[in-house]
Each structure stands twice: as C-alpha cells, then as structure tokens.
N, C-alpha and C positions, 0 to 999 in steps of 0.2 A: 244261518238263522238270525232273524232280526231281534236285537235286544238293545234298548236304549231310550233316550228321551229326545224329542224334537219339539221346538217351540214354533208353533204356527201363528202367523199373523192372520187371524180369522177374518175372512171377508164378510161384508154385510149380507144379509138375507140367507146365510147358512146357519143351521143350528150346530151346536157343538157335536151332536150325534152325527150330523151329516159329514162333518170333518173326519170323525173317527171311522165312519163307514168307508169313506174314500181312501183313507190311509190303510185300511185292511187290504184293499186291492193293491195299493202301491208297494207295501212291504210284504205281501203274501203271508200275513200273520193275523191269526184270529184274535190273539190276546192284545187288544188295544183299548186304552182308557184315557180319559182326559182329566185334567186337574182344575175343575171349577167351571161350571156352565156359564156361557155367555148368551144373552138374548140374541135372537136372529139379527136385530138391527145393530147390535154392537160389533165392533171390530177389535183387533189387537191380540195381546198375548194369551195364547191357549196352549199350555204345556200338554203334550201328548206322550203317553207312556206306552212303549212297545215291548212286547214279549215279556221277559222276566221283570222288566221295569214296572209292569202293572202291579207287582207286589208292593211297590212303594207308594201307590196312590194314597193310601190311608194316612201316610205321614205328611202328605201335602195338603190334605183337606182343611187344616186349620191355618194355612198360610195367609199372611196379610196380602192385600191387593192394593194397587194404585190405579186410578182412572183419571182421564180428562173427559168431562161431560159438558154438554150445553144445557143450561137451564133456560127454558122459555117462560118468562113471566107473563101472567095475564091469561094463560090458556090452561084449562083443566080438562083432562080426558079420562075415560073409563079405565084405561090401561096405565095411566100415569106417564105415558110417553106419546110421541106424535104419531104412533101407529094406530092409536085408538080413536074412538069417536069423541069429538069435542062436546063436553057437557056444560062448559062455561067459557065465556069470553069476557074479560074484564079490562077496564082501563088500568094502566100502570102508572103510579106516581111514587116510584121508589128511588131514593137517592143511592149513590154508590156506598155511602156511609151506612145507610140502613141495611143494604144487602150484606155488607161486611159484618155488621152487628148480628144479623140473623145467622150467618155462617158460624160466628163465634158461639152463638147459643146452641148450635147443633154439633159442636165439637166436644170430644170426650166420650164418656160412657152414656149412651142414650137408649131410650126404649123406642123400638120401631115396630109398627104393625105391618106384617107381610101383606103385599097386595093380593087382591082376588085373582088377578092374572099372574099366577105363579104356579110352579110345579109342586108346591107343598101339598101333602095329602091330608085330608080330613075325612075320617071314617072310610079310608080306602079309596077315596076319590080325589083326583088332582083338582086343585082350586080352579085352574083355568077352564077345566071341563064344566064345572058348575057355573062359572062366570059366563061362559058362552050360552048357557041355558037361561041366563038372566037371574041366577040365584046369587044371593049374598049370604055367606055363612060367617059365623063368629070365628075369629082368629085370635090366637094368643099373641100378645106383644112379645118381641124378643129383645134381649139386651145385646146391643152391639157397641163397638167402639169406633169412633171417627177420630183417627190420630191427627189428621190434617184436613182442613177444608178451607181453600183459599180461592179468591176470585183472580183469575189470570187476565181476563179482559172483559169488556162489555161493549156491545153494539146494540143500542136501543133496548128492546125487551129481552135480548139474548145475552146471557152471561156465560163465559167459559170458566169452569171450575176445575180445580185439581183436588182429588179426594184420595186420602190414604185411609184404609179401613180394615176392620177385622172380617173374618169369614161371616157369611150369612147376611151381609149388608145388601139391601136393594137400593141402587143408586137412583132409580126412578122414583122410589118412595121418598128418598132424601130430597129430590127436586120438588116433589109434591108437597112435602112438609115445609120446605123453605117458602114455597108459594103461600101456604096457609099462614105461616108465621108473619109474612109480609102483607097479608090481607088482600092480595090480588089474585092468588092462585098461581100455580105453575106446573110445568111438566118437563120431562126430559126430551130434548130434541136430537141429541147425538150422544154416543158413548164409545170411548176407546180405552181399552185396558192397556196401560203402559208397563205394568209390572205385576207379577204373581209370584210370591215368595222371593227367591233369589233370581228368578228369570225375568229378563227385560226384553223390550222391543229390539234392542241392538242384537240380540241372539236369535231373533226370529227369521223365518223364511215365509214367503207367501205360498199359498197353494199352487199358484201358477209357476212360481220358481221351482218348487219341489217337483211338479209334474214334468216340467221342461228338463230338469236335471236327470230325472229317472228314465227319460227316453233313451239316453246313451250311457248312463252311469248306474252304478249300484247305489240306490237311495240310502242304504245303510251307512254310507260314507258321511251322511249329514247328521247321523244320530250322535248325541252326546252319550258318554258312557253312563251306565246305570247308576254308578256311585256319585254322579254329578248332583243328584238329589241331596246327598249328605256331605256336600263340600265343606260345610262348617266344622265337620269332625276330622280329627287327625287320622292318619293311616297306621294300621298295625299289620305287620307282615308275619305270618306264621309258617312254621316248617311244614313240609308236605305230610308228615305223619300226624301233626296236629290238625291240619286241614281235613285229613281223613276222619279223624274223631269228630270234628265239628259237623262234617257231612252226615254223620250218623246220630246227630242230636246230642252228643256228649259235651260236657264242659271240658275246658282245657286249663290246666294249672301250670303256671310258669313263673318263677320268682322274678323274671325280668319284666313282667307285665305290671304296668302302673294303672291305678284306678282311673276310670273315665269311659266315655263312649267313643267307639272307633269304627272306621270303615276297615273291615278285615279282609286282607288279600292273602292268597296262597303264594308261596315262593315263586311259582311259575307265572304270577301276574293276574290270576283269575280273581275277580271280586267275589268273595264268598258271602259276606253278610254284614249287617250292622250289629255290633256286639257291645257288651257292657263288661268292663273289668272291675271286680271288687275283690279285695284281699288276694291279689295275684291270680284270680280265677276268671276266665273268660266264658261268658254265657251268650247265647244267641238272642238278639231282640227280634230280628227278621232275617231269614236266609234268602239269598238271591242266586245260588248256584243251580244249574240245570240238574234235575233228578234223572 
C-alpha cells in the first residue's frame, strides 16, 4: 500500500491536477493530493501526498513558498503572463536602481488583487471561466506577505527575481504590479518554484525519472515517510497498549510525557499521529494510522 510524500519537479504545460492523475496510475492509489497549485507554465517543486499522507495536506496549505521568476518589463497581457494576449507594449526606461526600489516597495505585508485568470470562485464560478467569456468581476484584495523580493540578474527588459512569499501570493500579479509601479507595465515570462514549506528542488524527481524508475522498481521506494511533513517536531514513542488507546480516539496519560507537539510512533515503528501533550496527557491533533 502506497503511503508517503514525493516531491515532483513539475514540467511546463502540465497542470498540478495532471500530475496527480498520472501518479494515481503510477502508485495504484486513489488517495493522492498536492500541496499548492502551480500554473501550467510554471515548473518546480510540487509536493504530492500519497495514501495516508493526504490527511496532512491541510497542514501544508499555509506553507511559505520560494520562486525564481522572470519579469518582462514593457509588456502587459490579459493573464499577467506571457501565455495571454498582449494588451500593451511600452518603451522601457527603467534603471536597475529603480527596479530594486520598486521591489523594496512591494516587500513586506502588501495588498494584492487576485487576477481574473485564477481559480478563485465568485458566486460559485471560477474567475478564469468568467474571464474567458470576456467578463470582469469585482474581486476582493488579499493581504499577503512578501518576505523577500530581490533582483538576481537583468538582461534588457527581462529581470530574474527571487521571491519568498506567503500562501495565496500570485507571482504573475506581483510582476504586473511591479510593471505598474515602474510606469512601463510588466508581466511574468517564466516561473520556477524552488521551495514549498521545508521541501526543496534538491529533494525532487522529474516525472520522466519517476516513470523510468517505476518500469523496473517499486515506485514506493521513492516516497518520503508520511511524518516527513512534521519533521520540525520531535518524536514521541508510545507503548503498544498506549498506541491501542490512541487508535480508539482516547487520550493517554503518562507522567513521563513533557508538554509539546510530537510525531507519535508506536513501539513497533508505525507512525500513528501528530499529537499534543499538555499536563502529561497526550491528545490527537491528526491521526495517520490505517483504520
């Protein structure tokens, strides 16, 4: 039975759902989810949760992300990236200093208006469905945090940016807003996610690598354990009798338990749950054992 986490280096022109659909076939497991949608044009870190690990997706939704993006100055499109229709072409007279100053202005807690070409729902309809019909509807700005926004390099009107941000950030909107701030307009020309939460590109495999490996090997060998999601928390090992109580939803009291949040394992090595100890009593935050 397949249970665990795999970091896919998502290829361009695939949706995040395309990737999970493909992996259902590879792992012969229906329960598969991903941690954070990437646009089809984007590549990079896509954490995929398999089997019991899907129960942990909710803990990953608020994870910080890091990207490397190309900002194309002077070009404005209806999708805020180069896949859309060009609606403006402007001359660019922007110095490196002006670009860096604009990046500083958009660092920290900022308000961002989600783009029309997004999967956000308004009155039950996805915005991109309305946008394709030529409709523009009112959206509510969101408060997001840009922890870092730096210029890595510049080649004419194209600037490579590194962005570290909170959940809910649209990088193409950030590129659009930088262009507006600089007075020449701008859009996103490429996007690569280099980190999502604690997972990085160094831990990733490409789809082709996974498919090649799965031809002659068990693909489950490439899965990280379910508890990798909670690697920041210490391990707590409980006796088999205590594990049995936890399986039935009961609390477990033990004078040896110290306050804190733990990855809880049974003595036989099975990862049981993420738990909280308060006043020597262990309670379940989320269980991960097979029922």
